[in-house]
ZADO-985762 format. One record per residue (C-alpha): residue in one letter; x, y, z. Coordinates in steps of 0.25 Angstrom, whole numbers, padded with zeros to 4 digits, always signed. Layout:
N
AXYZ;...
end
This chain:
284
M+0431+0520+0239;Q+0440+0527+0249;D+0441+0523+0264;A+0435+0536+0268;D+0424+0536+0258;Y+0420+0523+0263;R+0419+0528+0278;R+0411+0540+0275;L+0402+0530+0266;V+0399+0520+0278;E+0402+0528+0291;D+0387+0531+0292;S+0383+0518+0287;P+0374+0511+0298;L+0382+0498+0295;A+0394+0496+0304;T+0405+0496+0295;V+0420+0495+0301;R+0433+0496+0295;V+0445+0486+0299;E+0459+0486+0297;R+0470+0476+0299;D+0482+0481+0306;T+0493+0475+0316;D+0483+0474+0328;G+0472+0467+0320;W+0460+0471+0313;R+0456+0485+0317;A+0443+0494+0316;T+0448+0507+0309;W+0434+0513+0306;L+0419+0511+0310;N+0408+0518+0304;R+0398+0524+0313;A+0389+0512+0313;A+0401+0502+0318;A+0405+0512+0329;E+0391+0512+0335;L+0392+0496+0333;F+0405+0494+0339;G+0409+0506+0347;D+0416+0517+0341;R+0429+0509+0341;E+0438+0512+0328;D+0452+0509+0326;V+0449+0496+0335;L+0453+0482+0333;L+0442+0475+0328;A+0444+0463+0338;D+0440+0472+0348;L+0427+0474+0343;V+0423+0460+0340;H+0418+0450+0351;P+0429+0441+0356;E+0423+0428+0352;D+0423+0434+0336;R+0436+0440+0335;E+0444+0429+0330;D+0432+0427+0318;V+0432+0442+0315;L+0448+0444+0313;A+0449+0431+0306;A+0437+0435+0297;L+0445+0450+0295;D+0459+0444+0292;R+0452+0437+0280;G+0449+0450+0275;A+0437+0454+0266;P+0430+0443+0261;A+0427+0441+0246;V+0412+0443+0249;R+0405+0450+0260;T+0406+0442+0272;A+0398+0443+0285;Y+0402+0439+0300;E+0394+0439+0312;W+0404+0445+0322;R+0402+0449+0337;F+0408+0464+0339;L+0408+0470+0354;A+0396+0480+0357;G+0400+0494+0356;G+0415+0488+0356;G+0414+0484+0370;S+0417+0471+0377;A+0412+0457+0374;A+0406+0456+0387;A+0398+0469+0384;G+0391+0461+0371;D+0393+0460+0357;R+0386+0463+0345;T+0385+0453+0334;V+0389+0460+0320;T+0388+0455+0307;V+0401+0460+0299;E+0403+0460+0285;V+0416+0462+0279;L+0412+0471+0266;V+0426+0479+0262;G+0441+0474+0261;A+0449+0487+0261;A+0461+0488+0255;G+0471+0484+0265;P+0468+0476+0277;A+0455+0482+0281;L+0440+0478+0281;T+0426+0485+0281;L+0417+0478+0291;S+0403+0480+0290;C+0393+0476+0303;W+0380+0474+0306;D+0376+0472+0321;V+0368+0460+0322;S+0367+0457+0336;Q+0353+0460+0338;H+0350+0449+0327;V+0359+0438+0333;A+0354+0440+0347;R+0339+0439+0341;T+0342+0426+0332;R+0351+0421+0345;D+0338+0423+0353;L+0329+0417+0343;T+0337+0404+0341;H+0338+0404+0357;R+0322+0405+0358;A+0320+0394+0348;T+0329+0384+0355;H+0327+0388+0369;D+0316+0385+0378;K+0310+0398+0383;L+0307+0394+0397;T+0319+0388+0402;G+0329+0392+0391;L+0334+0380+0388;P+0335+0374+0375;N+0322+0369+0368;R+0319+0356+0362;G+0325+0360+0349;L+0337+0364+0353;L+0339+0351+0362;E+0335+0343+0349;D+0347+0350+0342;R+0356+0348+0353;W+0352+0334+0354;E+0355+0330+0340;L+0369+0337+0340;A+0372+0329+0352;R+0367+0316+0345;S+0376+0319+0334;R+0387+0321+0342;A+0385+0308+0349;R+0384+0300+0336;R+0399+0305+0335;T+0403+0303+0350;G+0394+0291+0354;T+0390+0298+0366;A+0375+0300+0366;P+0368+0312+0373;V+0362+0311+0386;V+0346+0316+0388;A+0338+0320+0400;F+0324+0321+0398;C+0317+0330+0410;D+0304+0333+0414;V+0299+0343+0425;D+0290+0334+0435;E+0276+0339+0436;L+0277+0353+0429;K+0262+0352+0425;R+0258+0351+0440;I+0267+0364+0443;N+0263+0371+0431;D+0248+0368+0436;E+0249+0371+0450;R+0259+0382+0449;G+0258+0387+0436;H+0266+0387+0424;L+0276+0399+0428;V+0280+0390+0439;G+0281+0378+0430;D+0290+0387+0420;R+0299+0389+0432;A+0301+0375+0435;L+0305+0372+0420;V+0316+0383+0422;R+0321+0377+0435;I+0321+0364+0429;A+0328+0369+0418;E+0338+0376+0425;R+0342+0365+0434;L+0344+0355+0421;V+0353+0366+0415;S+0360+0366+0428;A+0363+0350+0429;S+0368+0350+0415;R+0381+0354+0408;A+0382+0366+0399;G+0383+0357+0387;D+0370+0350+0390;T+0357+0354+0384;V+0345+0356+0394;A+0332+0358+0385;R+0317+0361+0388;F+0312+0349+0380;G+0298+0355+0382;G+0288+0357+0393;D+0293+0351+0406;E+0305+0342+0399;F+0319+0346+0398;V+0330+0338+0391;V+0345+0339+0395;L+0354+0334+0384;V+0368+0330+0386;D+0377+0329+0372;S+0385+0316+0377;S+0383+0305+0387;A+0399+0305+0388;D+0397+0319+0396;V+0388+0314+0406;D+0383+0302+0415;P+0369+0303+0411;R+0365+0296+0426;A+0372+0307+0433;L+0366+0317+0423;V+0351+0312+0426;E+0354+0313+0441;R+0360+0327+0439;L+0349+0331+0431;R+0337+0326+0441;A+0344+0331+0453;A+0344+0345+0446;V+0329+0344+0442;S+0324+0339+0455;G+0317+0348+0465;V+0319+0361+0457;T+0312+0373+0465;V+0303+0383+0457;D+0299+0396+0463;L+0284+0399+0464;T+0278+0413+0462;D+0273+0413+0476;G+0288+0410+0483;G+0286+0395+0483;T+0292+0385+0475;V+0289+0372+0468;T+0299+0360+0466;V+0300+0354+0452;S+0308+0342+0448;C+0312+0336+0434;S+0313+0322+0429;V+0324+0317+0421;G+0327+0305+0410;L+0340+0304+0405;V+0345+0295+0394;V+0357+0294+0383;D+0354+0297+0370;D+0352+0286+0359;L+0355+0290+0346;Q+0347+0279+0340;E+0336+0285+0346;S+0328+0298+0341;T+0330+0310+0352;A+0314+0308+0353;E+0317+0294+0358;V+0329+0297+0368;L+0319+0307+0374;A+0309+0297+0376;R+0319+0287+0383;A+0325+0299+0392;D+0308+0303+0394;R+0306+0289+0399;H+0317+0291+0409;M+0312+0304+0413;Y+0298+0298+0417;E+0305+0287+0425;D+0312+0298+0433;K+0298+0305+0434;R+0293+0292+0439;R+0304+0289+0450;S+0303+0304+0456;R+0289+0302+0457;G+0291+0287+0464;L+0283+0279+0455;
end
């Protein structure tokens, strides 16, 4: 089929189609059908690298330099929305290399899968994070803990685990209502995150319980960590609907992981330390 005949055939196709050719400056988009112009912006005779998200450019250009594969091959690349800047947003596009033309040219067939990718990420986030606080949930905590334990078996440095419990949350719920109790949980979550490092996992374990996981005991002084966490969750102010405030605190128990124990046994030890902290705060 002649090139002109092929263009007429696909010009009105709903499938975005781009012809790219290699010249001295790199891979250039020399022709886009209507669907591609709507997807990427009407930017014919532009370097393909200018249409691709900066983080994906190396992969895109490397794949094109390999030429047309023997079988149809799909890639998931991000193209700049409407040919705009990366700051303006991007679309995740599945690109399938369909035709290797004579000479240094390829035809790319593209599907915009941005909404599908966004929905998938949203569903994954919902499945692994607590709805109220936005923190990782118990399942994600357990996954990260197992990864930390795997690293510890290689390095010999065990994780550190802090078990945190909001003091008298039931009383707050009974006297002030569950809305205030939820606000207290959110505030405690914020304080724990602020007292932790970016690489640490702060998770809502369930109810009024939180867990802070530090991957390696070599990265932190356990005594300094527990004091930092206690200071962060002591005397936390929660706003009331009538303009007043209520103060909540959190008891903390911290242990260094023992790989000879199950995670449940390690948490039980941390829980005992937490209750010792709770009794001390009550002067018992």
